[in-house]
PDBQT receptor file of N, H, CA, C and O in Angstrom, charges set to zero:
ATOM      1  N   MET A   1     104.173 158.343  47.464  1.00  0.00    +0.000 N 
ATOM      2  CA  MET A   1     104.906 158.189  48.700  1.00  0.00    +0.000 C 
ATOM      3  C   MET A   1     105.288 156.720  48.916  1.00  0.00    +0.000 C 
ATOM      4  O   MET A   1     106.369 156.421  49.422  1.00  0.00    +0.000 OA
ATOM      5  N   LYS A   2     104.395 155.815  48.530  1.00  0.00    +0.000 N 
ATOM      6  H   LYS A   2     103.516 156.058  48.119  1.00  0.00    +0.000 HD
ATOM      7  CA  LYS A   2     104.664 154.394  48.710  1.00  0.00    +0.000 C 
ATOM      8  C   LYS A   2     105.862 153.961  47.858  1.00  0.00    +0.000 C 
ATOM      9  O   LYS A   2     106.687 153.160  48.298  1.00  0.00    +0.000 OA
ATOM     10  N   LYS A   3     105.948 154.492  46.649  1.00  0.00    +0.000 N 
ATOM     11  H   LYS A   3     105.278 155.142  46.292  1.00  0.00    +0.000 HD
ATOM     12  CA  LYS A   3     107.065 154.174  45.763  1.00  0.00    +0.000 C 
ATOM     13  C   LYS A   3     108.379 154.669  46.366  1.00  0.00    +0.000 C 
ATOM     14  O   LYS A   3     109.395 153.976  46.311  1.00  0.00    +0.000 OA
ATOM     15  N   PHE A   4     108.351 155.870  46.942  1.00  0.00    +0.000 N 
ATOM     16  H   PHE A   4     107.526 156.433  46.987  1.00  0.00    +0.000 HD
ATOM     17  CA  PHE A   4     109.543 156.424  47.576  1.00  0.00    +0.000 C 
ATOM     18  C   PHE A   4     109.995 155.548  48.745  1.00  0.00    +0.000 C 
ATOM     19  O   PHE A   4     111.190 155.294  48.894  1.00  0.00    +0.000 OA
ATOM     20  N   MET A   5     109.072 155.090  49.565  1.00  0.00    +0.000 N 
ATOM     21  H   MET A   5     108.101 155.296  49.445  1.00  0.00    +0.000 HD
ATOM     22  CA  MET A   5     109.410 154.233  50.710  1.00  0.00    +0.000 C 
ATOM     23  C   MET A   5     109.982 152.898  50.231  1.00  0.00    +0.000 C 
ATOM     24  O   MET A   5     110.913 152.367  50.836  1.00  0.00    +0.000 OA
ATOM     25  N   THR A   6     109.431 152.366  49.160  1.00  0.00    +0.000 N 
ATOM     26  H   THR A   6     108.675 152.798  48.669  1.00  0.00    +0.000 HD
ATOM     27  CA  THR A   6     109.930 151.113  48.603  1.00  0.00    +0.000 C 
ATOM     28  C   THR A   6     111.357 151.297  48.091  1.00  0.00    +0.000 C 
ATOM     29  O   THR A   6     112.212 150.435  48.299  1.00  0.00    +0.000 OA
ATOM     30  N   MET A   7     111.611 152.419  47.422  1.00  0.00    +0.000 N 
ATOM     31  H   MET A   7     110.916 153.119  47.253  1.00  0.00    +0.000 HD
ATOM     32  CA  MET A   7     112.958 152.685  46.915  1.00  0.00    +0.000 C 
ATOM     33  C   MET A   7     113.954 152.854  48.062  1.00  0.00    +0.000 C 
ATOM     34  O   MET A   7     115.082 152.368  47.974  1.00  0.00    +0.000 OA
ATOM     35  N   THR A   8     113.552 153.532  49.132  1.00  0.00    +0.000 N 
ATOM     36  H   THR A   8     112.636 153.926  49.203  1.00  0.00    +0.000 HD
ATOM     37  CA  THR A   8     114.477 153.722  50.257  1.00  0.00    +0.000 C 
ATOM     38  C   THR A   8     114.771 152.403  50.953  1.00  0.00    +0.000 C 
ATOM     39  O   THR A   8     115.898 152.181  51.394  1.00  0.00    +0.000 OA
ATOM     40  N   ARG A   9     113.791 151.531  51.060  1.00  0.00    +0.000 N 
ATOM     41  H   ARG A   9     112.875 151.711  50.701  1.00  0.00    +0.000 HD
ATOM     42  CA  ARG A   9     114.033 150.203  51.657  1.00  0.00    +0.000 C 
ATOM     43  C   ARG A   9     114.981 149.381  50.790  1.00  0.00    +0.000 C 
ATOM     44  O   ARG A   9     115.869 148.704  51.307  1.00  0.00    +0.000 OA
ATOM     45  N   GLN A  10     114.794 149.440  49.476  1.00  0.00    +0.000 N 
ATOM     46  H   GLN A  10     114.073 149.990  49.056  1.00  0.00    +0.000 HD
ATOM     47  CA  GLN A  10     115.684 148.710  48.575  1.00  0.00    +0.000 C 
ATOM     48  C   GLN A  10     117.108 149.247  48.668  1.00  0.00    +0.000 C 
ATOM     49  O   GLN A  10     118.070 148.478  48.676  1.00  0.00    +0.000 OA
ATOM     50  N   PHE A  11     117.236 150.559  48.738  1.00  0.00    +0.000 N 
ATOM     51  H   PHE A  11     116.455 151.184  48.732  1.00  0.00    +0.000 HD
ATOM     52  CA  PHE A  11     118.568 151.171  48.851  1.00  0.00    +0.000 C 
ATOM     53  C   PHE A  11     119.227 150.765  50.171  1.00  0.00    +0.000 C 
ATOM     54  O   PHE A  11     120.421 150.466  50.199  1.00  0.00    +0.000 OA
ATOM     55  N   ARG A  12     118.470 150.753  51.246  1.00  0.00    +0.000 N 
ATOM     56  H   ARG A  12     117.500 150.996  51.223  1.00  0.00    +0.000 HD
ATOM     57  CA  ARG A  12     118.991 150.387  52.558  1.00  0.00    +0.000 C 
ATOM     58  C   ARG A  12     119.425 148.921  52.591  1.00  0.00    +0.000 C 
ATOM     59  O   ARG A  12     120.449 148.590  53.190  1.00  0.00    +0.000 OA
ATOM     60  N   ASP A  13     118.669 148.065  51.964  1.00  0.00    +0.000 N 
ATOM     61  H   ASP A  13     117.838 148.334  51.477  1.00  0.00    +0.000 HD
ATOM     62  CA  ASP A  13     118.946 146.631  52.003  1.00  0.00    +0.000 C 
ATOM     63  C   ASP A  13     119.985 146.192  50.978  1.00  0.00    +0.000 C 
ATOM     64  O   ASP A  13     120.486 145.070  51.048  1.00  0.00    +0.000 OA
ATOM     65  N   ASP A  14     120.308 147.053  50.037  1.00  0.00    +0.000 N 
ATOM     66  H   ASP A  14     119.900 147.965  49.980  1.00  0.00    +0.000 HD
ATOM     67  CA  ASP A  14     121.274 146.702  48.996  1.00  0.00    +0.000 C 
ATOM     68  C   ASP A  14     122.682 146.741  49.577  1.00  0.00    +0.000 C 
ATOM     69  O   ASP A  14     123.119 147.776  50.080  1.00  0.00    +0.000 OA
ATOM     70  N   GLU A  15     123.395 145.615  49.509  1.00  0.00    +0.000 N 
ATOM     71  H   GLU A  15     123.040 144.774  49.100  1.00  0.00    +0.000 HD
ATOM     72  CA  GLU A  15     124.737 145.527  50.082  1.00  0.00    +0.000 C 
ATOM     73  C   GLU A  15     125.812 145.365  49.017  1.00  0.00    +0.000 C 
ATOM     74  O   GLU A  15     126.957 145.057  49.349  1.00  0.00    +0.000 OA
ATOM     75  N   THR A  16     125.480 145.560  47.764  1.00  0.00    +0.000 N 
ATOM     76  H   THR A  16     124.550 145.810  47.494  1.00  0.00    +0.000 HD
ATOM     77  CA  THR A  16     126.481 145.381  46.718  1.00  0.00    +0.000 C 
ATOM     78  C   THR A  16     127.570 146.448  46.807  1.00  0.00    +0.000 C 
ATOM     79  O   THR A  16     128.726 146.168  46.489  1.00  0.00    +0.000 OA
ATOM     80  N   GLY A  17     127.233 147.642  47.223  1.00  0.00    +0.000 N 
ATOM     81  H   GLY A  17     126.294 147.870  47.481  1.00  0.00    +0.000 HD
ATOM     82  CA  GLY A  17     128.238 148.689  47.377  1.00  0.00    +0.000 C 
ATOM     83  C   GLY A  17     129.228 148.353  48.475  1.00  0.00    +0.000 C 
ATOM     84  O   GLY A  17     130.431 148.556  48.310  1.00  0.00    +0.000 OA
ATOM     85  N   ALA A  18     128.734 147.838  49.602  1.00  0.00    +0.000 N 
ATOM     86  H   ALA A  18     127.757 147.673  49.736  1.00  0.00    +0.000 HD
ATOM     87  CA  ALA A  18     129.613 147.457  50.707  1.00  0.00    +0.000 C 
ATOM     88  C   ALA A  18     130.524 146.309  50.291  1.00  0.00    +0.000 C 
ATOM     89  O   ALA A  18     131.706 146.299  50.634  1.00  0.00    +0.000 OA
ATOM     90  N   ALA A  19     129.991 145.358  49.568  1.00  0.00    +0.000 N 
ATOM     91  H   ALA A  19     129.030 145.366  49.290  1.00  0.00    +0.000 HD
ATOM     92  CA  ALA A  19     130.806 144.232  49.104  1.00  0.00    +0.000 C 
ATOM     93  C   ALA A  19     131.868 144.719  48.129  1.00  0.00    +0.000 C 
ATOM     94  O   ALA A  19     132.995 144.224  48.149  1.00  0.00    +0.000 OA
ATOM     95  N   MET A  20     131.533 145.668  47.287  1.00  0.00    +0.000 N 
ATOM     96  H   MET A  20     130.617 146.070  47.270  1.00  0.00    +0.000 HD
ATOM     97  CA  MET A  20     132.485 146.216  46.334  1.00  0.00    +0.000 C 
ATOM     98  C   MET A  20     133.640 146.898  47.068  1.00  0.00    +0.000 C 
ATOM     99  O   MET A  20     134.798 146.751  46.677  1.00  0.00    +0.000 OA
ATOM    100  N   VAL A  21     133.331 147.636  48.118  1.00  0.00    +0.000 N 
ATOM    101  H   VAL A  21     132.390 147.755  48.436  1.00  0.00    +0.000 HD
ATOM    102  CA  VAL A  21     134.373 148.305  48.903  1.00  0.00    +0.000 C 
ATOM    103  C   VAL A  21     135.274 147.268  49.558  1.00  0.00    +0.000 C 
ATOM    104  O   VAL A  21     136.495 147.424  49.568  1.00  0.00    +0.000 OA
ATOM    105  N   GLU A  22     134.685 146.216  50.102  1.00  0.00    +0.000 N 
ATOM    106  H   GLU A  22     133.693 146.089  50.094  1.00  0.00    +0.000 HD
ATOM    107  CA  GLU A  22     135.489 145.170  50.744  1.00  0.00    +0.000 C 
ATOM    108  C   GLU A  22     136.420 144.497  49.741  1.00  0.00    +0.000 C 
ATOM    109  O   GLU A  22     137.592 144.269  50.039  1.00  0.00    +0.000 OA
ATOM    110  N   TYR A  23     135.915 144.183  48.574  1.00  0.00    +0.000 N 
ATOM    111  H   TYR A  23     134.963 144.369  48.332  1.00  0.00    +0.000 HD
ATOM    112  CA  TYR A  23     136.758 143.559  47.553  1.00  0.00    +0.000 C 
ATOM    113  C   TYR A  23     137.853 144.510  47.075  1.00  0.00    +0.000 C 
ATOM    114  O   TYR A  23     138.966 144.074  46.783  1.00  0.00    +0.000 OA
ATOM    115  N   THR A  24     137.549 145.788  46.994  1.00  0.00    +0.000 N 
ATOM    116  H   THR A  24     136.644 146.142  47.232  1.00  0.00    +0.000 HD
ATOM    117  CA  THR A  24     138.546 146.767  46.578  1.00  0.00    +0.000 C 
ATOM    118  C   THR A  24     139.659 146.876  47.607  1.00  0.00    +0.000 C 
ATOM    119  O   THR A  24     140.833 146.936  47.241  1.00  0.00    +0.000 OA
ATOM    120  N   VAL A  25     139.313 146.902  48.879  1.00  0.00    +0.000 N 
ATOM    121  H   VAL A  25     138.360 146.853  49.177  1.00  0.00    +0.000 HD
ATOM    122  CA  VAL A  25     140.322 146.948  49.938  1.00  0.00    +0.000 C 
ATOM    123  C   VAL A  25     141.173 145.685  49.905  1.00  0.00    +0.000 C 
ATOM    124  O   VAL A  25     142.396 145.759  50.024  1.00  0.00    +0.000 OA
ATOM    125  N   LEU A  26     140.544 144.537  49.746  1.00  0.00    +0.000 N 
ATOM    126  H   LEU A  26     139.551 144.476  49.649  1.00  0.00    +0.000 HD
ATOM    127  CA  LEU A  26     141.271 143.277  49.675  1.00  0.00    +0.000 C 
ATOM    128  C   LEU A  26     142.207 143.260  48.471  1.00  0.00    +0.000 C 
ATOM    129  O   LEU A  26     143.346 142.805  48.579  1.00  0.00    +0.000 OA
ATOM    130  N   LEU A  27     141.742 143.747  47.336  1.00  0.00    +0.000 N 
ATOM    131  H   LEU A  27     140.817 144.117  47.248  1.00  0.00    +0.000 HD
ATOM    132  CA  LEU A  27     142.584 143.818  46.147  1.00  0.00    +0.000 C 
ATOM    133  C   LEU A  27     143.771 144.748  46.368  1.00  0.00    +0.000 C 
ATOM    134  O   LEU A  27     144.874 144.463  45.901  1.00  0.00    +0.000 OA
ATOM    135  N   GLY A  28     143.561 145.840  47.064  1.00  0.00    +0.000 N 
ATOM    136  H   GLY A  28     142.665 146.072  47.443  1.00  0.00    +0.000 HD
ATOM    137  CA  GLY A  28     144.645 146.761  47.384  1.00  0.00    +0.000 C 
ATOM    138  C   GLY A  28     145.697 146.125  48.271  1.00  0.00    +0.000 C 
ATOM    139  O   GLY A  28     146.894 146.308  48.047  1.00  0.00    +0.000 OA
ATOM    140  N   ILE A  29     145.262 145.379  49.274  1.00  0.00    +0.000 N 
ATOM    141  H   ILE A  29     144.290 145.230  49.456  1.00  0.00    +0.000 HD
ATOM    142  CA  ILE A  29     146.200 144.693  50.171  1.00  0.00    +0.000 C 
ATOM    143  C   ILE A  29     147.010 143.652  49.405  1.00  0.00    +0.000 C 
ATOM    144  O   ILE A  29     148.222 143.549  49.591  1.00  0.00    +0.000 OA
ATOM    145  N   ILE A  30     146.353 142.889  48.554  1.00  0.00    +0.000 N 
ATOM    146  H   ILE A  30     145.368 142.973  48.403  1.00  0.00    +0.000 HD
ATOM    147  CA  ILE A  30     147.050 141.879  47.761  1.00  0.00    +0.000 C 
ATOM    148  C   ILE A  30     148.046 142.539  46.818  1.00  0.00    +0.000 C 
ATOM    149  O   ILE A  30     149.158 142.041  46.644  1.00  0.00    +0.000 OA
ATOM    150  N   THR A  31     147.658 143.654  46.209  1.00  0.00    +0.000 N 
ATOM    151  H   THR A  31     146.754 144.058  46.351  1.00  0.00    +0.000 HD
ATOM    152  CA  THR A  31     148.549 144.360  45.296  1.00  0.00    +0.000 C 
ATOM    153  C   THR A  31     149.795 144.856  46.016  1.00  0.00    +0.000 C 
ATOM    154  O   THR A  31     150.904 144.713  45.500  1.00  0.00    +0.000 OA
ATOM    155  N   VAL A  32     149.630 145.431  47.190  1.00  0.00    +0.000 N 
ATOM    156  H   VAL A  32     148.729 145.547  47.609  1.00  0.00    +0.000 HD
ATOM    157  CA  VAL A  32     150.775 145.908  47.970  1.00  0.00    +0.000 C 
ATOM    158  C   VAL A  32     151.681 144.743  48.343  1.00  0.00    +0.000 C 
ATOM    159  O   VAL A  32     152.903 144.873  48.283  1.00  0.00    +0.000 OA
ATOM    160  N   ALA A  33     151.106 143.612  48.724  1.00  0.00    +0.000 N 
ATOM    161  H   ALA A  33     150.113 143.507  48.773  1.00  0.00    +0.000 HD
ATOM    162  CA  ALA A  33     151.907 142.442  49.088  1.00  0.00    +0.000 C 
ATOM    163  C   ALA A  33     152.702 141.923  47.895  1.00  0.00    +0.000 C 
ATOM    164  O   ALA A  33     153.867 141.552  48.039  1.00  0.00    +0.000 OA
ATOM    165  N   VAL A  34     152.084 141.894  46.731  1.00  0.00    +0.000 N 
ATOM    166  H   VAL A  34     151.137 142.195  46.614  1.00  0.00    +0.000 HD
ATOM    167  CA  VAL A  34     152.780 141.416  45.530  1.00  0.00    +0.000 C 
ATOM    168  C   VAL A  34     153.917 142.362  45.161  1.00  0.00    +0.000 C 
ATOM    169  O   VAL A  34     155.012 141.910  44.829  1.00  0.00    +0.000 OA
ATOM    170  N   ILE A  35     153.672 143.655  45.214  1.00  0.00    +0.000 N 
ATOM    171  H   ILE A  35     152.782 144.023  45.484  1.00  0.00    +0.000 HD
ATOM    172  CA  ILE A  35     154.718 144.626  44.883  1.00  0.00    +0.000 C 
ATOM    173  C   ILE A  35     155.875 144.513  45.865  1.00  0.00    +0.000 C 
ATOM    174  O   ILE A  35     157.034 144.537  45.451  1.00  0.00    +0.000 OA
ATOM    175  N   ALA A  36     155.586 144.392  47.157  1.00  0.00    +0.000 N 
ATOM    176  H   ALA A  36     154.644 144.373  47.493  1.00  0.00    +0.000 HD
ATOM    177  CA  ALA A  36     156.646 144.248  48.162  1.00  0.00    +0.000 C 
ATOM    178  C   ALA A  36     157.450 142.976  47.927  1.00  0.00    +0.000 C 
ATOM    179  O   ALA A  36     158.673 142.983  48.063  1.00  0.00    +0.000 OA
ATOM    180  N   THR A  37     156.776 141.888  47.577  1.00  0.00    +0.000 N 
ATOM    181  H   THR A  37     155.783 141.882  47.467  1.00  0.00    +0.000 HD
ATOM    182  CA  THR A  37     157.467 140.630  47.311  1.00  0.00    +0.000 C 
ATOM    183  C   THR A  37     158.377 140.753  46.098  1.00  0.00    +0.000 C 
ATOM    184  O   THR A  37     159.513 140.280  46.123  1.00  0.00    +0.000 OA
ATOM    185  N   VAL A  38     157.892 141.379  45.046  1.00  0.00    +0.000 N 
ATOM    186  H   VAL A  38     156.969 141.763  45.025  1.00  0.00    +0.000 HD
ATOM    187  CA  VAL A  38     158.712 141.550  43.845  1.00  0.00    +0.000 C 
ATOM    188  C   VAL A  38     159.942 142.398  44.155  1.00  0.00    +0.000 C 
ATOM    189  O   VAL A  38     161.038 142.086  43.690  1.00  0.00    +0.000 OA
ATOM    190  N   ILE A  39     159.776 143.454  44.926  1.00  0.00    +0.000 N 
ATOM    191  H   ILE A  39     158.885 143.707  45.304  1.00  0.00    +0.000 HD
ATOM    192  CA  ILE A  39     160.911 144.313  45.278  1.00  0.00    +0.000 C 
ATOM    193  C   ILE A  39     161.923 143.545  46.120  1.00  0.00    +0.000 C 
ATOM    194  O   ILE A  39     163.125 143.632  45.867  1.00  0.00    +0.000 OA
ATOM    195  N   LEU A  40     161.460 142.798  47.113  1.00  0.00    +0.000 N 
ATOM    196  H   LEU A  40     160.484 142.728  47.319  1.00  0.00    +0.000 HD
ATOM    197  CA  LEU A  40     162.369 142.041  47.976  1.00  0.00    +0.000 C 
ATOM    198  C   LEU A  40     163.097 140.942  47.208  1.00  0.00    +0.000 C 
ATOM    199  O   LEU A  40     164.302 140.759  47.383  1.00  0.00    +0.000 OA
ATOM    200  N   VAL A  41     162.381 140.215  46.366  1.00  0.00    +0.000 N 
ATOM    201  H   VAL A  41     161.402 140.364  46.224  1.00  0.00    +0.000 HD
ATOM    202  CA  VAL A  41     163.018 139.161  45.570  1.00  0.00    +0.000 C 
ATOM    203  C   VAL A  41     164.002 139.775  44.580  1.00  0.00    +0.000 C 
ATOM    204  O   VAL A  41     165.077 139.221  44.348  1.00  0.00    +0.000 OA
ATOM    205  N   GLY A  42     163.643 140.902  44.002  1.00  0.00    +0.000 N 
ATOM    206  H   GLY A  42     162.770 141.351  44.190  1.00  0.00    +0.000 HD
ATOM    207  CA  GLY A  42     164.551 141.579  43.081  1.00  0.00    +0.000 C 
ATOM    208  C   GLY A  42     165.829 142.012  43.766  1.00  0.00    +0.000 C 
ATOM    209  O   GLY A  42     166.913 141.873  43.200  1.00  0.00    +0.000 OA
ATOM    210  N   ALA A  43     165.718 142.537  44.981  1.00  0.00    +0.000 N 
ATOM    211  H   ALA A  43     164.837 142.650  45.441  1.00  0.00    +0.000 HD
ATOM    212  CA  ALA A  43     166.910 142.941  45.740  1.00  0.00    +0.000 C 
ATOM    213  C   ALA A  43     167.765 141.722  46.071  1.00  0.00    +0.000 C 
ATOM    214  O   ALA A  43     168.992 141.790  45.996  1.00  0.00    +0.000 OA
ATOM    215  N   TRP A  44     167.132 140.609  46.435  1.00  0.00    +0.000 N 
ATOM    216  H   TRP A  44     166.136 140.554  46.496  1.00  0.00    +0.000 HD
ATOM    217  CA  TRP A  44     167.879 139.397  46.758  1.00  0.00    +0.000 C 
ATOM    218  C   TRP A  44     168.617 138.878  45.515  1.00  0.00    +0.000 C 
ATOM    219  O   TRP A  44     169.783 138.494  45.600  1.00  0.00    +0.000 OA
ATOM    220  N   ILE A  45     167.943 138.867  44.380  1.00  0.00    +0.000 N 
ATOM    221  H   ILE A  45     166.995 139.179  44.311  1.00  0.00    +0.000 HD
ATOM    222  CA  ILE A  45     168.569 138.394  43.136  1.00  0.00    +0.000 C 
ATOM    223  C   ILE A  45     169.732 139.306  42.753  1.00  0.00    +0.000 C 
ATOM    224  O   ILE A  45     170.776 138.826  42.310  1.00  0.00    +0.000 OA
ATOM    225  N   THR A  46     169.563 140.596  42.918  1.00  0.00    +0.000 N 
ATOM    226  H   THR A  46     168.716 140.986  43.278  1.00  0.00    +0.000 HD
ATOM    227  CA  THR A  46     170.638 141.539  42.614  1.00  0.00    +0.000 C 
ATOM    228  C   THR A  46     171.856 141.256  43.491  1.00  0.00    +0.000 C 
ATOM    229  O   THR A  46     172.987 141.261  43.005  1.00  0.00    +0.000 OA
ATOM    230  N   GLY A  47     171.629 141.012  44.765  1.00  0.00    +0.000 N 
ATOM    231  H   GLY A  47     170.710 141.007  45.159  1.00  0.00    +0.000 HD
ATOM    232  CA  GLY A  47     172.723 140.674  45.676  1.00  0.00    +0.000 C 
ATOM    233  C   GLY A  47     173.418 139.381  45.278  1.00  0.00    +0.000 C 
ATOM    234  O   GLY A  47     174.646 139.302  45.305  1.00  0.00    +0.000 OA
ATOM    235  N   GLN A  48     172.656 138.388  44.917  1.00  0.00    +0.000 N 
ATOM    236  H   GLN A  48     171.658 138.452  44.895  1.00  0.00    +0.000 HD
ATOM    237  CA  GLN A  48     173.238 137.112  44.503  1.00  0.00    +0.000 C 
ATOM    238  C   GLN A  48     174.043 137.289  43.210  1.00  0.00    +0.000 C 
ATOM    239  O   GLN A  48     175.122 136.715  43.066  1.00  0.00    +0.000 OA
ATOM    240  N   TRP A  49     173.529 138.067  42.293  1.00  0.00    +0.000 N 
ATOM    241  H   TRP A  49     172.652 138.534  42.410  1.00  0.00    +0.000 HD
ATOM    242  CA  TRP A  49     174.212 138.301  41.026  1.00  0.00    +0.000 C 
ATOM    243  C   TRP A  49     175.530 139.047  41.261  1.00  0.00    +0.000 C 
ATOM    244  O   TRP A  49     176.548 138.722  40.650  1.00  0.00    +0.000 OA
ATOM    245  N   THR A  50     175.505 140.035  42.138  1.00  0.00    +0.000 N 
ATOM    246  H   THR A  50     174.678 140.299  42.634  1.00  0.00    +0.000 HD
ATOM    247  CA  THR A  50     176.714 140.795  42.459  1.00  0.00    +0.000 C 
ATOM    248  C   THR A  50     177.755 139.887  43.122  1.00  0.00    +0.000 C 
ATOM    249  O   THR A  50     178.943 139.986  42.813  1.00  0.00    +0.000 OA
ATOM    250  N   THR A  51     177.330 139.020  44.012  1.00  0.00    +0.000 N 
ATOM    251  H   THR A  51     176.366 138.939  44.263  1.00  0.00    +0.000 HD
ATOM    252  CA  THR A  51     178.241 138.081  44.664  1.00  0.00    +0.000 C 
ATOM    253  C   THR A  51     178.846 137.133  43.630  1.00  0.00    +0.000 C 
ATOM    254  O   THR A  51     180.041 136.842  43.682  1.00  0.00    +0.000 OA
ATOM    255  N   LEU A  52     178.042 136.656  42.705  1.00  0.00    +0.000 N 
ATOM    256  H   LEU A  52     177.071 136.892  42.663  1.00  0.00    +0.000 HD
ATOM    257  CA  LEU A  52     178.533 135.762  41.661  1.00  0.00    +0.000 C 
ATOM    258  C   LEU A  52     179.550 136.469  40.756  1.00  0.00    +0.000 C 
ATOM    259  O   LEU A  52     180.577 135.893  40.395  1.00  0.00    +0.000 OA
ATOM    260  N   GLN A  53     179.253 137.716  40.395  1.00  0.00    +0.000 N 
ATOM    261  H   GLN A  53     178.418 138.184  40.688  1.00  0.00    +0.000 HD
ATOM    262  CA  GLN A  53     180.179 138.474  39.553  1.00  0.00    +0.000 C 
ATOM    263  C   GLN A  53     181.505 138.710  40.264  1.00  0.00    +0.000 C 
ATOM    264  O   GLN A  53     182.565 138.653  39.640  1.00  0.00    +0.000 OA
ATOM    265  N   ALA A  54     181.452 138.971  41.552  1.00  0.00    +0.000 N 
ATOM    266  H   ALA A  54     180.591 139.017  42.059  1.00  0.00    +0.000 HD
ATOM    267  CA  ALA A  54     182.675 139.224  42.315  1.00  0.00    +0.000 C 
ATOM    268  C   ALA A  54     183.492 137.945  42.449  1.00  0.00    +0.000 C 
ATOM    269  O   ALA A  54     184.719 138.015  42.524  1.00  0.00    +0.000 OA
ATOM    270  N   ALA A  55     182.859 136.791  42.483  1.00  0.00    +0.000 N 
ATOM    271  H   ALA A  55     181.863 136.733  42.422  1.00  0.00    +0.000 HD
ATOM    272  CA  ALA A  55     183.561 135.524  42.655  1.00  0.00    +0.000 C 
ATOM    273  C   ALA A  55     184.226 135.080  41.358  1.00  0.00    +0.000 C 
ATOM    274  O   ALA A  55     185.205 134.335  41.399  1.00  0.00    +0.000 OA
ATOM    275  N   LEU A  56     183.725 135.516  40.221  1.00  0.00    +0.000 N 
ATOM    276  H   LEU A  56     182.930 136.122  40.187  1.00  0.00    +0.000 HD
ATOM    277  CA  LEU A  56     184.314 135.117  38.951  1.00  0.00    +0.000 C 
ATOM    278  C   LEU A  56     185.546 135.980  38.648  1.00  0.00    +0.000 C 
ATOM    279  O   LEU A  56     185.546 137.181  38.916  1.00  0.00    +0.000 OA
ATOM    280  N   PRO A  57     186.592 135.363  38.091  1.00  0.00    +0.000 N 
ATOM    281  CA  PRO A  57     187.800 136.150  37.803  1.00  0.00    +0.000 C 
ATOM    282  C   PRO A  57     187.617 137.095  36.636  1.00  0.00    +0.000 C 
ATOM    283  O   PRO A  57     188.546 137.820  36.277  1.00  0.00    +0.000 OA
TER     284      PRO A  57
């Protein structure tokens, strides 16, 4: 019984799982931001390229 209580206390006090979840959420937010930035910059470059092509004879 003492071993079981020791294991439950260790499990309760272990915060590596919570930290892993926090880092995963943070990584997800950063990934979404990077993808959105790439899409927006790509659209801007496409617009600039189209304007340049239209200006050339």
